C-alpha positions as CSV (number, residue, x, y, z in Angstrom):
1,M,100.5,95.7,129.3
2,I,99.6,95.3,133.0
3,P,99.9,91.8,134.6
4,P,96.9,89.4,134.3
5,R,96.1,89.8,138.0
6,S,96.3,93.6,138.0
7,S,93.8,95.6,140.0
8,A,91.9,96.4,136.8
9,A,91.6,92.8,135.9
10,R,90.6,91.8,139.4
11,S,87.9,94.4,139.4
12,I,85.9,92.5,136.8
13,T,87.1,88.9,137.3
14,G,84.1,87.9,139.4
15,V,81.6,88.9,136.8
16,V,83.2,87.3,133.8
17,A,83.6,83.7,135.0
18,G,82.4,81.2,132.4
19,I,82.4,83.6,129.5
20,H,83.8,82.4,126.2
21,T,86.9,84.5,125.9
22,H,87.4,83.8,122.2
23,D,84.2,85.7,121.4
24,P,84.9,89.4,120.5
25,W,84.7,91.8,123.4
26,L,83.7,95.5,123.1
27,L,85.8,98.0,125.0
28,I,84.5,101.6,125.3
29,P,86.9,104.2,126.8
30,V,84.9,107.2,128.2
31,K,86.2,110.6,129.1
32,S,84.8,112.7,131.9
33,L,81.1,113.3,131.4
34,G,81.5,116.8,132.8
35,G,84.7,117.7,131.0
36,G,84.2,116.2,127.6
37,K,83.2,118.0,124.4
38,S,85.0,121.1,125.3
39,R,85.2,122.2,121.6
40,L,81.4,122.7,121.8
41,G,82.0,125.4,124.4
42,P,81.2,128.3,121.9
43,V,77.7,127.0,121.4
44,W,76.7,125.0,124.5
45,D,77.4,125.7,128.1
46,A,78.9,123.1,130.5
47,P,75.6,121.6,131.7
48,A,74.4,121.1,128.1
49,R,77.7,119.5,127.2
50,R,77.5,117.1,130.1
51,A,73.9,116.2,129.2
52,L,75.1,115.5,125.6
53,N,78.0,113.3,126.9
54,E,75.6,111.3,129.1
55,F,73.2,110.9,126.2
56,L,75.9,109.6,123.9
57,V,77.3,107.2,126.5
58,R,73.8,105.9,127.4
59,R,73.0,105.3,123.7
60,M,76.3,103.4,123.2
61,L,75.6,101.3,126.3
62,Q,72.1,100.4,125.1
63,I,73.5,99.4,121.7
64,S,76.3,97.3,123.2
65,S,73.9,95.6,125.5
66,E,72.4,94.2,122.3
67,V,75.6,93.6,120.4
68,P,77.9,92.0,121.7
69,G,75.9,91.9,124.9
70,A,76.5,93.4,128.3
71,H,78.4,90.3,129.4
72,R,81.1,91.0,126.7
73,T,81.2,94.8,127.0
74,A,83.4,96.8,129.2
75,V,83.7,100.6,129.9
76,I,86.9,102.0,131.2
77,S,86.9,105.5,132.6
78,A,88.3,107.7,135.4
79,C,84.9,109.3,135.7
80,E,82.8,107.8,138.5
81,D,79.5,108.8,136.9
82,A,80.5,107.0,133.7
83,L,81.3,103.8,135.6
84,L,78.0,104.0,137.5
85,L,76.2,104.3,134.2
86,A,78.0,101.2,132.9
87,K,77.0,99.3,136.0
88,S,73.4,100.3,135.7
89,Y,73.3,98.6,132.3
90,G,75.0,95.5,133.7
91,I,78.2,96.3,131.8
92,H,81.6,95.7,133.2
93,A,83.2,98.9,134.6
94,I,87.0,99.3,134.8
95,R,88.3,102.2,136.8
96,Q,91.1,103.9,134.8
97,L,94.3,104.1,136.9
98,S,96.7,105.2,134.2
99,E,97.5,108.6,132.8
100,P,94.5,110.6,131.4
101,G,93.6,110.3,127.8
102,L,91.9,107.8,125.5
103,S,95.1,106.1,124.4
104,C,96.1,105.2,128.0
105,A,92.5,104.2,128.8
106,A,92.4,101.9,125.8
107,E,95.7,100.3,126.6
108,E,94.7,99.7,130.2
109,G,91.3,98.4,129.3
110,L,92.8,96.1,126.7
111,A,95.3,94.8,129.2
112,A,92.6,94.1,131.7
113,L,90.5,92.1,129.3
114,R,93.5,90.2,127.9
115,G,94.6,89.4,131.4
116,L,91.3,87.6,131.8
117,G,91.9,85.6,128.6
118,A,90.0,87.7,126.0
119,T,91.5,87.4,122.6
120,D,89.6,89.6,120.1
121,V,88.7,93.1,121.3
122,L,86.9,95.9,119.5
123,V,87.8,99.4,120.9
124,L,85.0,101.8,120.1
125,A,84.6,105.5,120.8
126,S,81.5,106.5,122.9
127,D,80.5,109.6,120.9
128,E,79.0,108.2,117.7
129,P,75.3,108.9,117.7
130,L,74.5,107.1,114.4
131,V,76.0,103.7,115.2
132,R,73.7,100.7,115.0
133,P,74.1,97.2,116.6
134,S,74.5,95.8,113.0
135,D,77.6,98.0,112.6
136,I,79.3,96.5,115.6
137,R,78.2,93.0,114.5
138,D,79.5,93.4,110.9
139,L,82.8,94.9,112.0
140,S,83.4,92.2,114.6
141,E,82.5,89.4,112.2
142,R,84.8,90.7,109.6
143,G,87.7,91.0,112.0
144,A,87.1,87.6,113.5
145,R,86.8,86.0,110.1
146,H,89.9,87.5,108.5
147,R,92.0,87.8,111.6
148,E,93.2,91.2,110.7
149,V,93.4,94.6,112.5
150,L,90.6,96.7,111.3
151,I,90.9,100.5,111.7
152,C,87.8,102.6,111.3
153,P,88.6,106.3,110.4
154,D,86.4,109.2,111.3
155,K,84.5,111.3,108.8
156,H,87.7,113.2,107.8
157,N,89.7,109.9,107.3
158,A,92.1,111.3,109.9
159,G,91.1,110.1,113.4
160,T,90.2,106.6,114.6
161,N,86.7,105.9,115.8
162,A,87.1,102.1,116.2
163,I,89.9,99.6,116.0
164,Y,89.5,95.8,116.1
165,L,92.4,93.7,117.5
166,P,92.2,89.9,116.9
167,C,94.2,87.0,118.2
168,Q,95.8,88.7,121.1
169,A,97.1,91.4,118.8
170,S,98.4,94.5,120.5
171,L,99.7,97.9,119.5
172,R,100.5,101.3,120.9
173,F,97.3,103.3,120.8
174,Q,97.7,106.8,119.2
175,F,94.2,108.4,119.5
176,G,94.1,112.0,118.5
177,E,94.9,114.0,115.4
178,G,96.1,111.8,112.6
179,S,95.6,108.6,114.6
180,C,94.2,106.6,111.6
181,R,97.6,106.7,109.8
182,K,99.5,106.3,113.1
183,H,97.5,103.2,114.0
184,F,98.1,101.8,110.5
185,R,101.9,102.3,110.9
186,E,101.8,100.9,114.5
187,A,100.1,97.7,113.3
188,L,102.7,97.2,110.5
189,R,105.5,97.9,113.0
190,A,104.0,95.2,115.3
191,G,104.0,92.7,112.4
192,L,100.2,92.7,112.1
193,V,97.9,92.9,109.0
194,P,96.0,96.2,109.1
195,R,93.0,97.1,107.0
196,I,91.0,100.3,106.7
197,Y,87.3,99.6,107.4
198,L,84.9,102.3,106.2
199,N,81.6,102.7,107.8
200,K,79.8,106.1,107.6
201,R,77.9,105.7,110.8
202,I,81.0,104.7,112.8
203,A,82.8,107.6,111.2
204,F,80.3,110.2,112.3
205,D,81.2,111.7,115.7
206,V,80.2,114.9,117.4
207,D,83.3,117.0,118.1
208,T,82.6,120.5,116.7
209,P,79.7,122.9,116.4
210,A,79.4,121.9,112.8
211,D,79.1,118.2,113.7
212,L,76.5,119.2,116.3
213,R,74.4,121.1,113.7
214,L,74.6,118.3,111.2
215,W,73.4,115.8,113.8
216,L,70.6,117.9,115.2
217,Q,69.3,118.8,111.8
218,G,69.2,115.1,110.8
219,Y,72.3,113.9,108.9
220,R,70.7,112.3,105.8
221,A,74.0,111.5,104.0
222,I,74.1,108.1,105.8
223,G,71.7,105.3,105.1
């Protein structure tokens, strides 16, 4: 955890004054818009993948502007274009200074928000094209009500697409292959109460050509 007055925390202190820090915050780690979705390389070239990344991030920013609101949403990224996008929606932008990767970004972003006094934080991936504002609201309300760590797996029940951390709870992020199980173990190791939270829209992300085909054809398995 970085100190409360770290450069990351200072970068957004001026715009969060007066916010009720006990309300859940949303933290969105974003990879490089130009370098993300490399597994789609066999079917889409680099400009198309960048356009997809920007579309997904913009969509998530629009949703988070509604729930929980721009004033309680932060994007952390080492990508200047992603930070500019966040600012264009009035969303707090945190420049990632740590090592590359989602786990380091989530840890640094969480530390910045906690350094400002935020207690409950929902960390949510940016590449989920089916997520609705109600999904974020329901997840946050469940976590706040039961004061438990909620881990949302991906469609394979292997990765982690969202994780809710209440009451200043903290753990070592383990995003990547098998992260759902790893996060569950990390929560137990930290003395926390973890729960698996299933939501088909949060679970659906676009990582592979098969995911892309499902999405573009209209994924009807989700209500």
